N, C-alpha and C positions, 0 to 999 in steps of 0.2 A: 463432362467431368472427368477427372483422371481416376485411373484404377489405382486402387491402394498395393503398395508393393510388399510382396510375401517376405518375412524374414523367419529366421529360425525359431523365432518365439510368437509366431502369428504375424498378422497383418498390422500395418500402422493404423489402420481403422480403430482396433483395440486400443491403443494409446491415446488416439483422438478421443473416443468414447469417455475413457477414463479421465481424461483432463476436463472434459465437459462435466460430468458425474462428479469430480472432485471439487470443482469450482462451485458447483451448485450447493453442495453440502457446506463447503468450507465458509460460504458467504451467508449461508442461510440464518445461522444465530445472529450476527450482527444486523441482518435484515429487519429482524424482529425488534431489536433493541431501537435502530433507526426511525422505524415505522412509528414507535411510540413517541418519537420527537418530531414527526413530520417531517423526517428526512428520507433521503433515498440513498443509494450508493456513491453517487456524485459527492454528497456531503462526506461519506466515509473516506473515500479517497483523498479529498482536500484535508481532513483531520489527521489521516495517516502520515500524508507527506509534509505537513506542518509539524507534527509531533515529533518526526524524525529528522526535521531539518528547520530548528529555530531559527528564526529571521530570515526565511526564505523571501526571496523577491517575487512577487507577483510573474515576472517574467521566467523566472526560473521554474516556478509551479506550472506555468503554463507549457513550458518545454517539457516537463517529466509527464504531465497528464494529457499533452497533445489534444487538447479541447479549443475552442473558439474562446476568445475573450468574454465574450456575450455569456456563455455557458458558466464559464466561471465566475463572471461579476455575479450572476443569478445567485449562485452557490454560497459564493463569498459573503454577499448581502444577507442572506439567511444566517450564515454562522456567524457573521459581525453582529447582526441587530439581536441576535440571541445570546450574545457575550460567550461565545466559544471560541472566537479567535478575534485577536485584537491585531490592529496595524499600527506599526511604529514608523517615525521618519527614519531614513536612515542616517548615522553618524557621520559617514564619509561623503555619502551622497543625497542629499536632503529632498531630491526629486524621487528617490526610490521609497516605496512602501514595502515595509518588511513585516513578515506574519509571523504571529506568536501565539501558540494556546493559551488561553486563560486558564484559571483553574478549573473552572465549569468546563472547559473543552478538555483539558487533561482528564477529568474525570470521566467524561464520556468516551474519549478515546480508549481509555483504560477497561472501560466495560466493553467496548466492542473488540478490542484484541484479546481479551481474557479467554473467551470459549474456542479462538482460533489457537491460542498457546496451548490450551489445555488438548485440544486434538493433535497438536504436533507432540505434545509429551506423550501421548497414546502411541502416537506411530514410533517415535524414536523407542520407547519401550519395546514395541513388537518387533522392530526390526535391527535395532541396535546402531550404535553411532557411526559405525562405518558404513554401513547401507545408507543411513540418513546424509550422511556427507556426499554419498555418490548419487542421491537423488538431488543434492543441490546443486552438484557439477551439471547433472541432467539439466535441471530446470534454466540454468544460466545458458546452456547452449541452444535451448528453446529460444532465446531473445534473439533478436537481430544481431548479427555478428559486429556491426558498426556501433551498436549502443552498448555492448557489454562492458567496455572501459566505464563508461558514464554510470551504468548501473553500479558496478564495484564501487564506485567513489559514493555514490548513494548510500549503497550499505555501508560503507565504513562510517560517513557521517551520520547515519541513525544509529549505528552501533555506539558512536561516541556521545550522542545526545542521550541515549539510554543511560549509559555510564554516568554522564554528568548528573542526570536526574534520578540516580541511585536505583535504576533497574537491572 
């Protein structure tokens, strides 16, 4: 195991610990909601990315999530059978199955994201917009460099989807 590097503000271990604890707390509220539906974090991730990318193909979703087809198939089956997601045939390519949230799926996604938005509202109020923008830049740099442009595009599409849905 490598030794954590000393920095002016402490070693990297502090940052690593903070990431783990922040993620734990960030996902805790949605975990409770998911459990009430018999779902787990994989269901949450699928709902999140389908909400932000309406008409996403299964292949594109697999690329984003980096999971096996088998694990995605199990989670999708739960969400489709529960009427949270629907598959539609692609208009341009009838072989493609495109995923959309149903009204029920959109409502669940809204419940899952609400406590996370509240948490970020509190962070923004505490640190201000400039520090919050710097934090987002920092999080982007934690992402593998070869993935950053793709993530930027996903974020733009998600922002557009929220705008189209009135959020």
